[in-house]
Structures are given as structure tokens and as C-alpha cells.
N, C-alpha and C positions, 0 to 999 in steps of 0.2 A: 774272742773270735770274729776274724772278720773275713765277710767275704763278697765277692765279687756277684750281683744276681745275673744270669741269664736265660733263667725259666720262671717262666709267670705265667701263669695259667689257672683257666677258671677251673672251677670243681661242681659239686652239688649246687644246688641252687644256694643264693648267699652266700658261696664260700670261695676261696682263690687257695692256689697252694705255690710257694714260693721255691725254688733253689739258686744255689751259684756253687760260683768257685772257692774254695779257700784259699784266703790271699797267699799262708804260711806254706801249703805242701799244694797247693793246683790239684786239690782231692775234691770231689761234688759233694757239698753237705745240703743235706732240707730241714731246712729249721721246722720246728712241730712243736707246736702248744697242746695243753693238755686240750682243749678242744680244737674245733677245725679252723683256719685263721678267716677272717673278714675282710673285706673289701677296704674298709677306714682303716687296714694295715698299709695301703697304698700310699706313693707319695704324692698320690693328686687328690687323696682327702687327707694330709695331711700327716701319712705313716712316712718309713721309712723304705717300703719296696719301689721301688723302681726298674727297667729296666740297664742294666752299665752302672749301677749304683753300687757303691762299697760301702757295705752295712756292716757295723759292731755288734755283733747279736749277743754281745754279754756273755757270760758263763756258760756253759752249753751241758749238755750230759747225753753220751752215746744211748740210744735205740735200736740200733743195727741190729736186725735178722734179717739175710737171703731174702729176696735179694737187692732188700732195701737197707743196703751198707750203709746209706747217707743218711739217715734220720739222727737227728740230733734235736734231742727240746733244748726249749730257749724261754724266756719270760718277756716276751712281744712287750712289755710295758721298759725294758730295759733295752733294748734296740733303736740303735741310732742311724742316720745315713750320715755318713762321714765327706764324701766327695760323689760326683759320677765320673767316669771316666771318658775322655773324651772317645771319640768313635773309633779315630783310629787304633787306640790303645787296646780299645775292647776287642775289634775284630783281629789285631795280633793277640791276645790271649785266647780266643773261639778257635783262630786256624794250630795253635800251637798244642791246644787239648785234644784238638778233634781225628778222629781214626777215620780211614774208609769203608770198613767192617764192621757191621751192627757183633760179629760174634765176639769180636778184638774187644768193645765196648761191654756186652752181658754175658758173655761167656758161652761154650761150646754148650753147655744146656738149651739154648736156643734154640727153638724147631719150626719148622711151619705147621700150620695151624690150619683147615682148609686150605683155599685154594690162592687167598688174596691176605694174608696175616702170618703174622710167627710169635712166641710167646714161649715164657718158660714156666713151669712148674715152682707152684710154693714150698718155700723153703731147698730152691736152688739157685741158680744162675752166679757172675761176683758182681754183681752193680743194677743200679736200675736206673740211673740218669747217666747222660754219656753229649757227646756232641758229634756227629757223623757230617763228614765229607758227601755226599750221595755223588753215585754215578749217572751221570747226563741230566738233564734237567728234568726236574721233578712235576709234577703235574696239580696245581690246585682247584680245587672246583667245589659247588655245595652241593649235598644228597638232599633231597626229601625226605619225612619220615611221617608216616600217618599217625598222627594222634600226639606229635614232639615237634619241637622245634625242628629247623634244619639243621645241618649238620656240615660243617668243614673239613672236608677229607682232603686227602694227598695218596696220590701213585708216584712210587719213588722204588728205586732201586742201591743196591749197593753191590751190583754183579753177582750177588747170591740168591738174594732173597728179594722177588719182586711182592711187594704186599701195598696193599689198598688200605690206608689207618686214618682214626681221630687226628685232626687237628685242634689242640687245647688252646691255644697261644691267645689269650687276654685282648691283644690289638684289635683281633677280625672280628670282636664282636661287638656286639651293640654295649651300653650300659647296664641291660638285663644282664650281660654275663649269657645269653641264651639267642640273642637272636643275632645270627651272620651279619657282618657290617658289607652287604653286598660288593657296594661300591670299591672296598678295602679290599674283598678280596680279587676282586677284577684287576687291579692295577698290581696284585702282589704276584697273581696269577701270570702275569702278563711279564713282570720280571721272569721268574721262575723259567719262563718257556723262552726267554731273549738270553739264555746261558749263562747270566750275571752269576758272578762269584758265591757260593751261599754256603752257610754250614747252619744244620741241623740240631736245635736242642729237640734230643729224644729221650725218648724214658719210658718205666714200665706202668702200668697199671696196677691201684690195689686190686688182690684177687677176687677174679667174678666169674660167675660161666652165663654166658647168654640164656641158657634154657635149663631146665630142673635136672635131664639127662646129662650133664654134662659135668665137667670137676673145674672148680674153679681155678682159674691161670691167672699168672701178670702179661697181658696183653701189651704189646707193639702200639707207640703214640706218638707223634710230633708235637712238642712242646711249644716249641717258638723257631722262627724263620728269620734268621739274620744275612744279611747282602753287606758286601764289602763297598763302601762308599765311592762315591764315582768323583 
């Protein structure tokens, strides 16, 4: 199976998450190993994964469970980078698969949670990955957190959901994948505010509950920010 990488995110300390679009079907695929993926699989460290890279995963096995219908088991040792799409072709692919509504991507089970987030319950939803055409400029900022590293976040709307969600874009963090690159965040925030054409790679987290009193759910997050070339 060959995919074009369009989701590249930080995960737990020392791990990354990768996903892309199946070249044959135009459906999202999340390659998974028997253990979490490590940063040595990034192209910058000699691995196969980079944004816009066409990667041959080798044989895959479906591990699909709603909403994570994209999960595919693969052998990282067999994954190979084939080429990298030039930006125009990559942008065209993103705009062809992007949708303006979150429920079109994730299903009608997506519901508001609190005043500024949304999620789907465990074992519901039609997908956990997608590309969104946001309605109007989104706002990128950094939130300070007591006892934890700052977090990059985004306020955005699709015209139905007005949310304030975490941004896991690997490129917006330093080499430790924990500390936001404040200078780059400012640059991207300015581009968003200028109204530049944008596609957001979005996803649903693995299920978790912020407090013991809450039931675990799959929360919306922004995985990556893509701009049209100038």
C-alpha cells in the first residue's frame, strides 16, 4: 500500500503519529506498528515519513474499529519513501479530499463537549481522520499550563462547531516534540489571520477522560496546518 503523508504529529513523549491518503482509494490510512512509532522513522532521521512524501508501507492488515477505521498494521522495516510530491500536487490532493463540515468527516455522532470542544463516543463515528476547509480565518496561539509544557492551540469554526482545540503539528514544536517553536507559531498565526487559503488536517484522539468523573471520548484536534503556495 502506498500513501501520501498529510498527517504528521507528536504523541506521547518520544513517539510520533503518521497518517496519509491511500494513493489507490483516496481514503485516509493510519499506519500502526506493534509498538508506538518513534521519531527515527522521520525522513530527517533517515526514515520514510515526511509531509507530502509518497511512502510504500508494504503489506498492511486492517485494525479498523470505529471511529479509527483508518488503522492499518504495517512493518516499519519494510516502509520505503518513493518520492515527495511538489507542493502544487500536494495542495490539489488536499483540496480534493477536504470538506467544509466536521460532521461530514467524522459523522453525525460528533457532538459538542463543554463550551469549546467536540468529540465522539467510543465505538461511534464514521472516521477519525480528515481534512477540513475552515470557515473564516482560524486563530493559532500558545496556552501556558501549570506543571506542563505550553500547548499550541487553535480557535476555529466550521459554521456549526466553534471550538478551541489542541494542535499536534510536529513542525510547530522543537526537537524535543514538547516545546512550542514560538517564532514559527507566530509566523503561522499571521498567515492564518491574513486569510491565506488553508486546509487543516484534523483528527480524533484515542479515547481519554480529563477527569475521573468523565467518560472517555475521542476528542477533536488539529493535526496539521497546510497553506496554498504563493
